[in-house]
N, C-alpha and C positions, 0 to 999 in steps of 0.2 A: 913389121906391118902395123903394130900398135903405135909405134912412134910416128909413123907417117900420118896416121889418122889424127893424132893430137896436133901435129903441125898444121894440118888443113883446118881444124876447128879454130885454132888460135888465130890463124890468118883471117878467117872469116869474121871473127869477133872484132879484130882490129879494123878491118875494112868497114864494119857496121858502125863502130864507135867514131870513126873518122868522118862519117857522113854528116853533113850539116843538119841540125834539127829543123823540123818543119816550122815555118812561121805560123803564129796564132794571134787572133784578135783578143785583146784583154781590155775589159771595162773596169776602170778604177773609180771607186766611190770613196771620197774623202769628205765626210760631212755633207755640205750642200754642193760640193764640187764633184762633177762627174765628167770623166774623159775616157776616150778609147784610143788605144794604139795597137799597132801590129808589131809583134816581136817574136824572136825565136829564143828569148831568154826563158829560163825555167826556175830561177830563184826569185822569190817575191821582192827582196830588198833591191836586187839588181833591176828588176822591172820598174819599181817605183823610182829608182835613181834615173833610169832612162826617161821617165815621165817628168822628172824635175821635182819630185815630191820627197821631202825630208821627213824622216820619222825618228823617234827616240826608241831606246831599248825598252821603255815602259809601254809604248803603243802596241796594240794588238793588230794582227793581220788575219783576216778571214778569207779563205779561198773557197769560192762557191759556198759560203756560209759556214765553213768549218775552220777552226783555228789552225794556223800554220806557223811554224817557226820562221823567223825572218830570213835565215840563211840556208834553209834546207830546200832541196829540189822539190818542186811540186810533183806529186805522185802521178804516174801514168794514167791512173783511173780518172783523175780530174782532167788531164790533158786530152782525154778522148772526147770530151764535150766539144761541141762546135764553138762555144764561146766560153771564155774564162772571166770570172768576176773576182776582183780583189777589193775588199772593203777594209778601210783603215778605221780602227776604233781607237781614238785618241785617249791617252791616259789623263785622268783628272786627279787633283789632290784630295785625299780623304783622310780625315782625322778619326782615329779609333782610340777609345779610352777604355781602360780597365781599372779596377781599384789600385793596381800597382803602378801603371804607367800610361803614357799617352803617346801614340804613334801616328806620325803623318806619313802617308805613302802615296806614290803615284800609281794609279791602277786603272787598267782598262777592263776590269771585271764587269760582267753583266749584272750581277746581283750583289746584295749586301753580304750574303753568305759567302760568295766567292772572294770578296774583298777581305772578309775576316780570315778566311783560310789562307789567302796570300800573305797576311800579316803574321802567319804562324800561330794563330790562336785556334785551338781545337775546342769546338763547342760540344758540351755534353747535353744530354736530353733535357735536363732541368735548367741549363744555363739560359740566360735571357739577353736579347739584344734590343736596343732602343727602337730599331726598325725591323719589320718582318724580314727574315733572311732571304725570302724569295722576291722581295721588292727590288725594282731596278736601282742601280747605284746612282748617287747624286752627290753634290758637294756637302750635303748635310752631315754633321758629325754623327758618328756611330759610337754608342757606348755598349760595352759588353759587361754583364754582371754574372760572374760565376756563381753557381749554386752552392748552397751550404747545407750541412746536416743539422737539423734542429730536433730537440726533444721537448715535447709539450706535455705537462702534467695537467690533466683535466678530468674531473668527475671520478677521481680515484684510479685513473689509468695513465699510462705513460705511452705517448704516441711519438714515433720517429718518422721523419720525412725529409726530403731534400727540396730546397726552394731557392729561387733567385730573387725573391721579393726584397724590396728596400726597407719596408717597415714591418713591425710585428703584426699589425692589423692585416696587411696585405698577405703575409705568410699564413696567418690563421685562416683567412677567407679562402685562400687558394687550396688549403689542406682540408677544407670542409669543416672547419672548427670556428664558425663565426661567433662574434660576440653579440648577444641578443639582450635587448632591454638594458638592465643595469649591470650586466656582466662586465668584468674588467680583467685586464691581463697585467702581469708583472714580468718584464717592463710593460709600460702602457702601449696601447695600440699605435700611437703616433711616433713612438721611438724607433730608432734603428735596431736591427737585429743584434741581440747581445753577443758579446765576444765568446762567452762560454756555451752559446747555443741552447741555453736552458730558458724555457718560458713556462710560466704558470698561469692557467686560466681559472679564474674564480667565478663560479656560477652564482648569480644573485637573483633571488626572487623575494617578493613581498606578499604578505598576507594582511588583511584588515580584520581586526577583531572588534566586535561591537560590545562595549561594556555598558551595562545598565546600572543606574543608581536611582534609588527612590528619592522623591522630594516629599518630605513630611508636610502634612497639612496643619493648619492652625485652627484653633477654636474661636468662634465668634459668639458672643453673648448678646442676645437681642430680647427686647420685651415682647411678650406674647399675651394677648388678652384671652387666649383660649386655655392658658395654663393657670391653675390656682396659685394665689399668692404664696411666696416662700417655697415654691416647688420649681423644679426645672425639668425640661423635657427636651430630648434630642430631636430637633426638627429636621436636621440633615446629618447623616452619619459622617460625612466627609470622605474624601478619596485621596489616596496617596498619588502624587504625580510621578513622572518618570523622565529621567534624562538618559540620552544615548550618546556615548562618546566613541568616536572612531579611533582605534589604536592601530597604527601601522607598524607591523613587525617585519624587520629586515633579516633575511637569512643569507649566509654566504656558505656555499658548499654544504647546505643542510644544517648549519649551526646558527642559532639565533645570535645576532650581533647587537641589535638595538630595538628599542620601542619608542615611538614618538606619538604622543597624544595630539590628536587634531581637534578641531572645533567641537564643542559639546552642543547637542541639540536637545531641546525640550520636546519629547515625544508626547507627553501628556501633562497638562497643567494640573496642579493639585486643586482640589475643591475643599473649601473650608468646612470644618465641622460646625454646624449651627446649633447652638443651645438656646432654647427660649426660657427666660425666667418669667415666672408668673406675675401678671398684673390683674388677674381676675379676682375681684373682691366678693367674698361670700359671707353673709351674716349668719352666725351660728349661735346656738344657745347650749349651755352645759352647766352642770353642777360641779363645783370644785370646793372641797372642804366644807360642804353643806350649804354653800352660797350659790344661788342661781345667777349666772352671768350671761350677758350677750356680747359677743366679741366678733371682730372682723379679721383678727390675726392671732395666731398662736405660734410662738417661735422659741426654740431652744436658745437660752442665753446663760452666759456665765455670770454668777452673782456673787458679789462681795458686799461687805457692810461697813458703815462708818458712823461716827457720832461726833459731837462738837470737839471732844478732846481726843478722838481717835481718827483724825483725818489726815495724819501723816505730816502735819506741820509742827513747828516748835512751840505752838500755843493753841489754846482752845479757840474754836471759831464757830459761832452759832448761825452766821449768815449763809445764804445760798445765792445762786446766780439770779433767781427769780425774786429774791427779797423775802422768801419764806424762811421760817426758823428750821434749823436742822432737827428733825424729829421723825418718828415713824410716820410713813405715808409719803415721804419725799424720796424721789429716785433721781440719781445723777447719771448722766450719759456723756459720752464724748461730745465735744463742742458742736460738730456739724450735725449730729443727731439732735442735740438739744435745740439748735436753731430751727430745725424742721419740726421736731415733735414736742416742743415745750408745751406743757399743759395736758399732754396725752394721758387719759386715764388708763390704768393698768390693774390687773389682778395677778398677784404672785402667790402661788400655793405655798403655805407655810408662813407667809408674811401678811397677805391680805390686800385690801384695796390701796392704790397709791397713784401718784401722778408724777410726770416728769417735771422737776422743778429746779434741778441743779446740774452743774457741769462737773464731770469726773475727768480730771486731767490724766489719770493713769489708765483709763479704760480704753486701751488700744490693742490692736492685733487680733481681735476676735469679737463676736457679739457679746458685749460686756456691759453690765449695769451695776451701780453701787446703791444699795438700799440704806436709808438713813434710820437712825435711832437716836433717842436722847441718851445721855450718859448713863441714866439710871436703869433703862430697860434694854441696853445694848445686847444684841445677839450676834455672835460672829458667823459670817456666811463665807463659803468658798466651795461652790458646787454649781453644776449645770441644772437649770430648772426651766420648765415650760412657762413662758410669760404670755399672758393673754392681754391683747390690746382691745380695750372696750370701746363700744360704740359711744358717740357717733363717729363715723369715718371722717378723718380730717381731709382738708382740701389738698394738702401737700403730703405725699406718701413717699417714703424711701422704700423702693421696691426690693432692693437687695441690701440686706443687713450684713455689712462686712466690718 
């Protein structure tokens, strides 16, 4: 009984298989060419051959929008549709480049990612392609950059990450470690990624220090009619000036590397100290050594003495610059004083009345006069004494005795 049933089923299958397939309308789309034919064929390559259309093994065939092998029967689920669409997607040449090789392939892929996969290249998450992997395929070359592991030392830390960047700068920016301001990297940001994967980031910052330096003032001596003769008075105390210099200090990773002095600016000009020397003449009377005198100047002066044979020469000399004889009452002064004060009457305590009548060649460096004696009454002098300048007041006055 069981054997009879199997024979009946087998016979039914053979009868069904031998039935001719139902004819179906097929629309073929080949680029801009569209044609329709009626066929009972069920293999895409055979249908295209009937239509006189040649394809290569690299071309792709879509049956009702779904990829289909060239030589496989079209599934019954697709044949159940009232109309069948065959679309030919012609393969195009595409060049793919990696750091190791360059591949040219014929592909009918829809996207860049599909073409890369067809070439046997497996993209990892951090790998990069020159075109977005979802973008439509074209004849444009595609380059694939595999990602690399990098170690970056920065700010005392060691960071590790994977990148497909081409340069150090791109890798750092992609990892959120940008170079800011004067920061720099080793290797530099424009260089290719180092073979050893090691990058050092140096953080650079600058500070400006303001350095102040005083400018000393100078003293200015001016005549003042309000100050008594032979006295001085500070009319203006003077003020120290101030310069400010900018010093730019460079730090790398917190360590000072250099200091550069920039332009110096005068923040405050110095003001001179002004000292007034007296030109105010006051006539006074006093008694000195029992003698009553009227004078207009009293000045401390260094006094030495000389006589005809004690004048420092190699012989005795009685003459003076004024023509008077060297004797008591004659006073010598340095040349410029003599030219201004020749004939000026004086009173010298311990010496008496005298007048300026000679030139003292050695009286330099301080207020210095030389009093004369004859050889018989010579008295040696070498001391500071107050010298009184007697009236009348001369027309030409040396206000500062130096």
